[in-house]
C-alpha positions in Angstrom: 123.4 118.9 122.8 124.6 118.1 126.3 122.1 117.3 129.1 121.8 120.4 131.3 121.7 119.9 135.1 121.1 122.6 137.7 122.9 122.2 141.0 121.8 124.2 144.0 124.0 124.0 147.2 125.1 126.8 149.6 128.4 125.0 150.2 130.8 126.5 147.5 133.3 123.5 147.7 130.5 121.0 147.3 128.9 122.9 144.5 132.2 123.2 142.5 133.0 119.5 143.1 129.6 118.3 141.9 129.8 120.6 138.9 133.3 119.4 138.0 132.4 115.7 138.2 129.2 116.1 136.2 130.9 118.1 133.5 133.7 115.6 133.4 131.0 113.0 132.7 129.7 114.9 129.7 126.9 117.0 131.3 126.6 120.8 131.3 125.8 122.5 134.6 124.2 125.6 136.0 125.0 126.5 139.6 123.0 128.3 142.3 124.0 129.1 145.9 120.4 129.4 147.3 116.9 128.3 146.6 115.7 131.7 145.3 118.4 131.8 142.6 117.8 128.2 141.8 114.1 128.8 141.1 114.9 131.8 138.8 117.5 129.8 136.9 115.1 126.9 136.5 112.5 129.3 135.0 115.1 130.9 132.7 117.0 127.8 131.5 114.5 124.8 131.7 117.2 122.3 132.8 116.8 118.6 132.2 117.4 117.6 135.8 117.9 119.5 139.1 120.0 118.6 142.2 118.8 120.4 145.3 120.5 120.6 148.7 117.9 120.2 151.5 119.2 123.2 153.6 119.6 126.4 151.6 119.1 130.1 152.2 115.8 131.8 151.2 114.1 128.7 149.9 115.0 125.2 151.1 115.5 122.3 148.8 112.4 120.7 150.2 110.2 123.8 149.7 111.6 124.4 146.2 110.8 120.8 145.4 107.2 121.4 146.5 107.0 124.5 144.4 108.3 122.8 141.3 105.9 119.9 141.7 103.0 122.3 142.0 103.6 124.0 138.6 102.4 122.3 135.4 105.6 123.2 133.5 107.9 121.6 136.1 105.8 118.9 137.7 107.7 116.2 135.8 111.2 117.8 136.2 113.6 115.1 137.5 114.7 116.1 141.1 117.4 114.8 143.3 117.5 115.9 147.0 120.9 116.0 148.8 121.1 116.1 152.6 123.3 115.4 155.5 120.2 113.9 157.2 120.4 110.1 156.8 117.5 109.0 158.9 114.8 106.9 157.1 112.2 109.5 158.1 114.1 112.3 156.4 114.5 110.3 153.2 110.8 109.5 153.3 110.0 113.2 153.7 112.2 114.1 150.8 110.6 111.5 148.5 107.1 112.3 149.7 107.7 115.9 148.9 108.1 114.9 145.2 111.8 114.2 144.8 112.7 111.4 142.5 115.8 110.4 144.4 117.5 111.2 147.7 121.3 111.1 148.3 122.7 111.3 151.8 125.9 113.2 152.4 128.8 112.4 152.2 128.6 110.7 148.8 131.2 109.8 146.2 131.3 111.3 142.7 130.7 107.9 141.2 127.5 107.5 143.2 126.2 110.9 142.1 126.8 110.2 138.4 125.2 106.7 138.7 122.1 108.2 140.4 121.9 110.9 137.8 122.1 108.5 134.9 119.6 106.1 136.5 117.1 108.9 137.0 117.5 110.2 133.4 116.9 106.7 132.1 113.6 106.6 133.9 112.4 110.1 133.3 114.1 111.4 130.1 114.9 108.4 128.0 115.8 110.4 125.0 118.8 111.9 126.9 120.4 108.5 127.4 118.8 106.1 124.9 119.2 106.0 121.1 115.8 104.6 120.4 112.3 105.6 121.6 109.2 103.5 120.9 105.5 104.0 121.6 102.5 102.2 120.2 103.7 101.8 116.6 106.0 104.8 116.6 109.8 104.3 116.5 112.3 107.1 116.7 116.1 106.8 116.3 118.0 109.7 117.7 121.3 108.8 116.2 119.9 108.4 112.7 117.3 111.2 113.1 114.7 108.8 111.6 111.1 108.0 112.4 109.0 105.0 111.6 105.3 104.3 111.8 104.7 100.6 111.7 108.1 100.1 110.1 107.3 102.7 107.4 109.8 105.6 107.3 108.4 109.1 107.8 110.3 112.2 106.6 110.2 115.0 109.2 111.8 118.4 109.4 114.2 119.2 112.3 111.6 121.0 114.3 109.0 118.3 113.8 111.5 115.7 114.8 112.3 117.6 118.1 108.6 118.0 118.8 108.0 114.3 118.4 111.0 113.4 120.5 109.6 115.4 123.4 106.1 113.9 123.0 107.5 110.4 122.9 109.6 111.0 126.0 106.5 111.6 128.1 103.4 109.9 126.6 100.2 111.4 128.0 101.9 114.5 129.3 100.5 117.8 127.9 103.2 120.3 126.9 102.1 124.0 126.7 103.0 125.9 123.6 105.3 128.2 125.6 107.1 125.2 127.0 107.5 123.6 123.5 108.9 126.9 122.3 111.5 127.0 125.1 112.5 123.3 124.6 112.5 123.3 120.8 113.3 126.8 119.7 115.3 127.8 122.8 114.6 130.0 125.7 114.6 133.8 125.0 114.0 133.3 121.2 111.1 135.4 120.1 108.8 133.1 118.1 105.0 133.4 118.2 103.1 130.5 119.8 101.3 130.1 116.5 104.5 128.7 115.1 104.1 125.6 117.3 100.7 125.0 115.8 102.1 125.2 112.3 104.9 122.7 113.0 102.6 120.4 115.0 100.2 120.4 112.0 103.0 119.3 109.7 104.0 116.5 112.2 100.4 115.3 112.5 99.9 115.2 108.7 103.1 113.2 108.3 102.2 110.6 111.0 98.6 110.3 109.8 99.7 109.7 106.2 102.0 106.9 107.3 99.4 105.3 109.6 97.5 102.3 108.2 94.2 103.7 109.3 95.1 107.5 108.9 95.0 107.8 112.7 96.3 110.8 114.6 98.3 109.9 117.7 98.6 113.5 119.0 96.2 115.0 121.5 95.3 118.7 121.4 94.1 120.3 124.7 92.3 123.5 124.2 94.2 126.4 125.9 96.6 123.7 127.1 98.9 122.4 124.5 99.8 119.0 123.0 100.5 115.5 124.1 100.9 112.0 122.8 97.9 109.7 123.2 98.6 106.6 125.3 95.7 104.4 124.2 95.9 104.5 120.4 98.1 102.3 118.3 98.6 103.8 114.8 
C-alpha cells in the first residue's frame, strides 16, 4: 500500500506540482484548496503525513496544525508547514505550533521529497523501513514475519497489521476506532469489539513465545491499546 499524503495549498499550480512530484516518487496524494476541506479530508482518510500551506482560506495552516495537535487521534500525525515567510521567527512559530518540519517557498521538488522521506523515517518507520525492532520484538515487513527473542511467531494478517502499528509508536495508545480505520479501512463497518478479539489473539501469540510469558501490550480502559516501553519480553 502506498504512503498517503494530504497536501493543502490554495495555489492550484503549486498544489498540482507537489502532487505530481510526490506521486512520481511513489506516494499517493489527497488534495485540498483550503484548511476547512483539509481538516475534513484528514478526518475521512487518516493520511500518513500532511503538508499544509501557512496561508489558506477558512483555516490557516498554522491554526490547522494547532487543531491536529490538540486531538488525540492526530497529535502524532507528521506535519510539514509550507510558507513564503523565510524569517527565523516565522520558522520558529511554525515549529512551536507543533509542525515537524518547515519548508520555505520557493523550494525544489527534490527538497520536498527529501524532507518527506526524512520525516517519515523519524515518525513512521514502517513506511520506509523493512525491519522494526522493539525490546525483544522483531518484525519484517517484506517477509511478513515476527520474532520474539529470535523465535518465530505465526500471526494472521490483521494481527500483523496491529503489531506493526504498535511497534511504529511504542508507548502511544491507539483508540479502537483509530485501529479500525488503520487496519480494516475507513468507512468499513466493523464493531469495535472486533479489535479486542484480534488483539487478544496477538497477545496470546506473543506471550506464548515469550521466555517468561510476558505481555508487551498495554490496555487503557476506555482508551485503547499501546506497546509497553519498559518491558523486555
